[in-house]
C-alpha positions in Angstrom: -19.4 1.5 -0.4 -17.6 1.0 -3.7 -13.9 1.2 -3.2 -12.5 0.6 -6.7 -13.9 0.7 -10.2 -11.4 -0.5 -12.9 -11.2 1.5 -16.1 -13.1 0.0 -19.1 -11.1 -2.1 -21.5 -11.4 -0.7 -25.0 -9.2 -2.3 -27.6 -9.6 0.8 -29.8 -8.5 3.2 -27.1 -5.4 5.3 -27.6 -2.1 3.9 -26.4 -1.5 4.8 -22.7 1.1 7.6 -22.5 0.4 8.8 -19.0 -0.3 6.0 -16.6 -1.7 7.4 -13.3 -3.7 4.3 -12.5 -1.4 3.1 -9.7 2.2 3.0 -8.7 1.9 -0.8 -9.3 2.2 0.2 -13.0 5.9 1.0 -12.8 8.3 -0.9 -15.1 11.7 -2.0 -14.0 14.4 0.5 -15.0 17.3 -0.6 -17.3 19.6 -0.5 -14.3 17.2 -2.6 -12.2 17.1 -5.1 -15.1 20.9 -5.3 -15.1 20.9 -6.0 -11.4 18.4 -8.8 -11.9 20.5 -10.3 -14.7 23.7 -10.2 -12.5 22.2 -11.6 -9.3 23.3 -14.8 -7.6 20.4 -17.2 -7.0 19.6 -20.4 -5.2 16.6 -22.4 -3.8 14.7 -19.9 -1.7 12.5 -22.5 -0.2 15.3 -24.2 1.6 17.0 -20.9 2.5 19.7 -21.2 -0.2 19.1 -18.1 -2.2 21.7 -15.5 -1.1 19.9 -12.6 -2.7 16.6 -13.4 -1.0 18.5 -13.8 2.3 20.2 -10.5 1.8 16.9 -8.8 1.2 15.3 -10.3 4.3 18.2 -9.1 6.4 18.0 -5.6 4.9 14.2 -5.4 5.6 14.5 -6.8 9.2 17.1 -4.1 9.9 15.1 -1.4 8.1 12.0 -2.1 10.2 13.9 -2.8 13.5 12.7 -6.4 13.7 14.4 -9.8 14.4 13.7 -11.4 11.1 11.8 -11.0 7.8 10.5 -13.2 4.9 10.1 -12.3 1.2 6.6 -12.8 -0.1 5.2 -12.7 -3.6 2.7 -9.9 -2.7 1.6 -7.5 -0.1 -1.7 -9.2 0.1 0.0 -12.4 1.1 1.9 -10.5 3.7 -1.3 -9.4 5.3 -3.0 -12.8 5.0 -0.1 -14.7 6.3 0.2 -12.3 9.2 -3.4 -12.7 10.3 -3.3 -16.4 9.8 -0.2 -16.5 12.1 -1.6 -14.2 14.8 -5.2 -15.4 14.9 -7.4 -18.5 15.4 -10.8 -19.1 13.7 -13.4 -16.9 15.3 -11.0 -14.1 16.4 -11.7 -10.5 15.7 -9.4 -8.0 13.9 -9.9 -4.3 14.1 -9.1 -2.0 11.1 -10.3 1.1 9.4 -13.4 0.6 7.3 -11.5 1.3 4.1 -8.4 -0.8 5.0 -6.9 -3.0 2.3 -7.6 -6.1 4.4 -11.3 -5.3 4.2 -11.7 -3.7 0.8 -9.1 -5.3 -1.5 -8.2 -8.9 -0.5 -11.2 -10.9 -1.6 -12.4 -11.8 1.9 -9.2 -13.9 2.3 -9.1 -13.4 6.1 -12.6 -14.8 6.5 -12.3 -17.5 3.8 -9.0 -18.9 4.9 -8.9 -18.1 8.6 -12.4 -17.7 9.8 -11.7 -14.3 11.2 -14.0 -11.3 11.4 -12.8 -7.8 10.8 -14.5 -5.0 12.6 -14.5 -1.8 10.5 -13.6 1.3 12.5 -14.8 4.7 11.2 -12.6 7.7 10.8 -11.6 10.5 8.4 -9.0 10.1 5.7 -8.6 6.4 6.1 -7.6 6.5 9.8 -9.4 5.8 13.0 -8.5 7.7 16.1 -7.1 6.2 19.3 -10.3 7.1 21.0 -12.4 5.2 18.4 -10.1 2.2 18.8 -10.4 2.3 22.6 -14.2 2.6 22.3 -14.4 -0.5 20.1 -12.7 -2.7 22.6 -14.8 -4.9 24.9 -14.1 -7.0 28.0 -12.9 -10.5 27.5 -16.0 -12.7 27.5 -17.0 -16.1 26.2 -20.0 -14.4 24.6 -17.8 -12.3 22.3 -15.0 -13.1 19.9 -11.4 -12.6 21.2 -10.1 -9.3 19.9 -6.6 -10.3 18.7 -5.2 -7.9 16.2 -5.4 -4.2 15.4 -4.2 -3.2 11.9 -3.2 0.1 10.5 -2.4 1.0 6.9 0.6 3.4 6.4 -0.1 5.3 4.2 -3.9 5.1 4.1 -4.7 4.4 0.5 -8.4 5.1 0.1 -8.0 7.9 2.7 -6.0 9.8 0.1 -2.5 8.5 0.8 -2.6 10.1 4.2 0.1 9.6 6.8 -0.6 8.2 10.2 1.1 10.6 12.7 3.8 8.9 14.8 2.0 10.0 18.0 -1.2 8.3 16.9 0.6 5.1 16.0 2.3 5.1 19.3 -1.0 5.7 21.2 -2.9 3.0 19.3 0.0 0.5 19.9 0.0 1.4 23.6 -3.8 0.8 23.9 -3.5 -2.5 22.1 -0.7 -3.7 24.3 -2.6 -2.7 27.5 -5.5 -4.8 26.2 -3.6 -7.8 25.0 -3.9 -7.2 21.3 -1.2 -7.8 18.7 -0.3 -4.8 16.4 0.1 -5.2 12.6 1.2 -2.5 10.2 0.2 -2.8 6.5 3.2 -0.8 5.2 2.4 -1.0 1.5 3.5 2.6 1.1 5.3 3.0 4.5 8.4 4.4 2.8 6.4 7.1 1.2 5.4 8.2 4.7 9.0 8.0 5.9 10.3 10.1 3.0 7.5 12.7 3.5 8.0 13.0 7.3 11.7 12.3 7.7 10.8 9.6 10.3 12.8 6.4 9.8 11.0 3.1 9.0 12.4 1.6 12.2 10.9 4.4 14.3 7.6 4.3 12.4 7.3 0.6 12.9 8.4 0.7 16.6 5.6 -0.8 18.8 4.2 -2.8 15.9 4.6 -6.6 16.2 4.5 -7.2 12.5 5.1 -4.8 9.6 5.8 -5.1 5.9 6.8 -3.0 2.9 5.8 -3.4 -0.7 8.4 -3.3 -3.5 6.0 -3.3 -6.5 4.6 0.1 -5.9 6.6 3.3 -5.6 9.9 1.4 -5.3 9.4 0.2 -8.8 10.2 -3.5 -8.5 8.2 -5.9 -10.7 6.9 -8.1 -7.8 7.1 -8.7 -4.1 6.8 -7.6 -0.5 8.6 -8.5 2.7 7.2 -8.8 6.2 9.2 -8.5 9.4 8.7 -9.4 13.1 10.0 -11.6 15.8 11.8 -14.9 14.8 8.9 -17.0 16.1 6.4 -14.9 14.2 8.4 -15.2 11.0 8.7 -19.0 11.5 4.9 -19.1 11.6 4.6 -16.8 8.5 7.0 -19.2 6.7 4.6 -22.1 7.4 1.7 -20.1 6.0 3.8 -19.0 3.0 4.3 -22.7 2.3 0.7 -23.6 2.8 -0.5 -20.7 0.5 1.9 -21.7 -2.3 4.1 -18.7 -1.8 7.4 -20.5 -1.4 9.6 -20.1 -4.4 12.8 -21.4 -6.0 15.3 -19.1 -7.6 13.5 -16.1 -6.1 16.7 -14.0 -6.1 15.7 -13.0 -9.6 12.8 -11.1 -8.0 14.7 -10.1 -4.8 17.5 -8.5 -6.8 15.1 -5.9 -8.0 13.9 -5.2 -4.5 17.5 -4.8 -3.2 18.2 -2.4 -6.1 15.0 -0.5 -5.2 16.1 -0.1 -1.5 19.5 1.2 -2.7 18.2 3.6 -5.5 14.5 4.2 -5.3 13.6 5.3 -1.8 14.8 8.9 -1.7 13.3 9.5 -5.1 9.9 8.9 -3.7 10.1 12.7 -2.9 9.8 13.4 -6.6 6.5 11.5 -6.7 5.2 13.6 -3.8 6.3 16.8 -5.6 4.5 15.7 -8.8 1.4 14.9 -6.8 1.4 18.3 -5.2 1.8 19.9 -8.6 -1.1 17.9 -10.0 -3.3 18.9 -7.1 -2.4 22.5 -7.5 -3.1 22.5 -11.2 -6.5 20.7 -10.8 -7.4 23.1 -7.9 -7.1 26.0 -10.3 -9.8 24.6 -12.6 -13.2 26.0 -11.4 -15.4 23.3 -10.0 -12.8 20.6 -9.5 -12.7 19.4 -5.9 -9.3 18.1 -4.9 -8.0 16.5 -1.7 -4.6 17.9 -1.0 -2.0 15.1 -1.1 0.3 14.1 1.6 2.3 11.6 -0.5 1.8 10.3 -4.0 -2.0 9.9 -4.3 -4.3 12.6 -5.6 -8.1 12.2 -5.2 -10.4 14.6 -7.0 -14.0 15.0 -8.1 -14.9 16.8 -11.3 -18.7 16.9 -10.8 -18.6 20.6 -9.7 -17.2 21.4 -13.1 -20.1 19.7 -14.9 -18.3 16.4 -15.7 -19.0 13.1 -14.1 -16.1 11.0 -12.8 -16.8 8.3 -15.3 -16.9 10.7 -18.2 -13.7 12.4 -17.1 -11.9 9.1 -17.0 -13.3 8.1 -20.4 -12.3 11.4 -22.0 -8.8 11.2 -20.5 -8.4 7.7 -21.7 -9.1 8.9 -25.2 -6.1 11.2 -24.8 -3.9 8.4 -23.5 -4.2 9.0 -19.8 -5.2 6.1 -17.5 -6.9 6.5 -14.2 -9.7 4.8 -12.2 -12.5 5.6 -9.8 -12.0 4.7 -6.1 -14.5 5.3 -3.4 -16.6 7.6 -5.6 -13.6 9.8 -6.6 -10.9 9.7 -9.3 -7.5 8.6 -8.0 -4.3 9.7 -9.7 -1.1 8.0 -8.5 2.3 9.4 -9.2 5.3 7.1 -9.5 8.7 6.8 -11.2 7.3 6.5 -14.7 5.4 9.8 -14.3 7.3 13.1 -15.1 6.6 16.7 -14.3 5.8 17.3 -18.0 3.2 14.5 -17.9 1.6 16.2 -14.9 1.4 19.5 -16.8 -0.1 17.7 -19.8 -2.7 15.9 -17.6 -3.9 19.2 -16.1 -4.2 20.7 -19.6 -6.3 17.8 -20.7 -8.7 18.2 -17.7 -9.0 21.9 -18.4 -9.8 21.1 -22.1 -12.5 18.5 -21.1 -14.1 20.9 -18.6 -14.2 23.7 -21.3 -15.8 21.3 -23.7 -18.8 20.6 -21.5 
């Protein structure tokens, strides 16, 4: 299964005017840049950066955990978590399309010697029944099953939201069978804004959880992972080993604090734009669209006589940037995408289809 195909790099291509490649493409707003410039900093590695400390306190409280640590990336959050929870030879269970399987370069196997068992399921989610069926009795002949991981929202599944009841049931099964629960919350706050469920409630029952600041929240870099104090102590050790400890990291953390204060509620605008994009594409004969739950829109143009690769190339000529993911085109709305851009994008697709 091919999960991601980056767009071709063409130095002669038109300037990008509508960037739907990912919410990682966001640029810091002028107000965020001002917050960065004003922030007080110190040495993060020795716990002396007040802005980093503030951010960690905010995230721990947001997710209902004892402590948190600021990390350079969401991938490092996932990797440091599994390195903290597991020993070499342990087994992790996750959906077949999960980020820890598809997008982290085999880090969990390379660095920890862990195996990840892929669980099937529609829309990037496995059911509690599928999870239960994958469990096996403790035996010296089989690897210890140590962690179950979920991705909220499920990226390759279409930005779908794990229902709270399903999260609670998976966590309950895991606890009954001695497994640790880990939540990849790269777009957790998208799920919270869409459902009205707080991040604390969404992460309840999950031993570790993290949020990403460099996606819809619009910060230039960073994520923060939360859990018990003992767990965070272990994560800090792995952060040090992985080269993730920083110095005056308050420069980065200030953007994240600003994002928590100003960019959470506005995620609803991205969801509105995603629904508008899906609605417009659905009205073009032959375009197959997965209806979005958050800010990701997956569609296939083959029914309209245009291959996915050709559609991406033609849109790129018009200044629109997207990519193929899991055999479909993914469009990602974010704070740098306006309603007018969505309308223009739909018009371009209609024009390309008519020209075939």
